[in-house]
C-alpha positions as CSV (number, residue, x, y, z in Angstrom):
1,L,0.0,0.0,0.0
2,S,2.8,2.4,0.8
3,T,4.4,1.8,-2.6
4,T,1.1,2.8,-4.3
5,N,0.9,6.0,-2.2
6,N,4.5,6.9,-3.1
7,S,4.0,6.3,-6.8
8,S,0.8,8.3,-6.6
9,A,2.6,11.2,-4.9
10,T,5.3,11.1,-7.6
11,K,2.8,11.2,-10.4
12,K,1.1,14.3,-8.7
13,D,4.5,16.0,-8.4
14,N,5.3,15.2,-12.1
15,N,1.9,16.6,-13.2
16,K,2.5,19.8,-11.2
17,H,5.9,20.1,-12.8
18,N,4.5,19.5,-16.3
19,D,1.7,22.0,-15.6
20,K,4.3,24.6,-14.6
21,R,6.4,23.9,-17.7
22,S,3.3,24.1,-19.9
23,K,2.3,27.4,-18.4
24,T,5.8,28.8,-18.9
25,L,5.9,27.6,-22.5
26,F,2.5,29.2,-23.2
27,L,3.6,32.5,-21.7
28,K,6.8,32.6,-23.6
29,T,5.0,31.7,-26.9
30,A,2.3,34.3,-26.2
31,F,5.0,37.0,-25.5
32,W,6.9,36.3,-28.8
33,I,3.8,36.2,-30.9
34,T,2.6,39.5,-29.4
35,A,6.1,41.0,-30.0
36,W,6.1,39.9,-33.6
37,Y,2.6,41.3,-34.3
38,T,3.6,44.6,-32.5
39,T,6.8,45.0,-34.5
40,S,5.0,44.1,-37.8
41,L,2.3,46.6,-37.2
42,A,4.9,49.3,-36.3
43,T,6.8,48.6,-39.4
44,L,3.7,48.7,-41.5
45,F,2.5,52.1,-40.2
46,L,6.0,53.6,-40.3
47,N,6.4,52.6,-43.9
48,K,3.0,54.1,-44.7
49,I,4.1,57.4,-43.0
50,I,7.4,57.5,-44.7
51,L,6.0,56.8,-48.2
52,S,3.1,59.3,-47.7
53,R,5.7,62.2,-47.5
54,K,6.5,64.1,-50.7
55,G,9.8,63.2,-52.3
56,S,10.1,59.9,-50.5
57,S,11.6,57.0,-52.5
58,V,10.4,53.5,-52.5
59,H,13.9,52.4,-53.5
60,V,15.5,54.0,-50.4
61,L,13.0,52.4,-48.1
62,G,13.5,49.0,-49.7
63,M,17.3,49.3,-49.6
64,C,17.2,50.2,-45.8
65,Q,15.0,47.2,-45.1
66,M,17.2,44.8,-47.2
67,T,20.4,46.2,-45.5
68,T,18.9,45.8,-42.1
69,A,17.8,42.2,-42.9
70,A,21.2,41.3,-44.2
71,V,23.1,42.7,-41.2
72,I,20.8,41.0,-38.7
73,G,20.8,37.8,-40.7
74,G,24.6,37.8,-40.9
75,W,24.9,38.5,-37.2
76,S,22.5,35.7,-36.4
77,S,24.4,33.3,-38.7
78,F,27.7,33.9,-36.9
79,G,26.2,33.2,-33.5
80,G,24.2,36.3,-32.5
81,L,24.4,36.9,-28.8
82,D,26.7,34.0,-28.3
83,W,29.3,35.8,-30.4
84,L,29.2,38.7,-28.0
85,K,29.8,36.5,-25.0
86,R,33.2,35.2,-26.3
């Protein structure tokens, strides 16, 4: 009987641990999805503001975005934050 109680207690502890991990994973996922939507909307509206001005060039805006993507992509390819910690 005591073995059954011990295994039952262990299962309850594992379930609590899994629930905590699930909640943490859910919160992290929700944070990153919200951050992605926020930055996407900010980019969309900033592009609209920039392009609505007189004399603005679509080519300059595209070149800035492509340069930024290339720099961040290259940085990420070479280790990102891990590279800074060396």
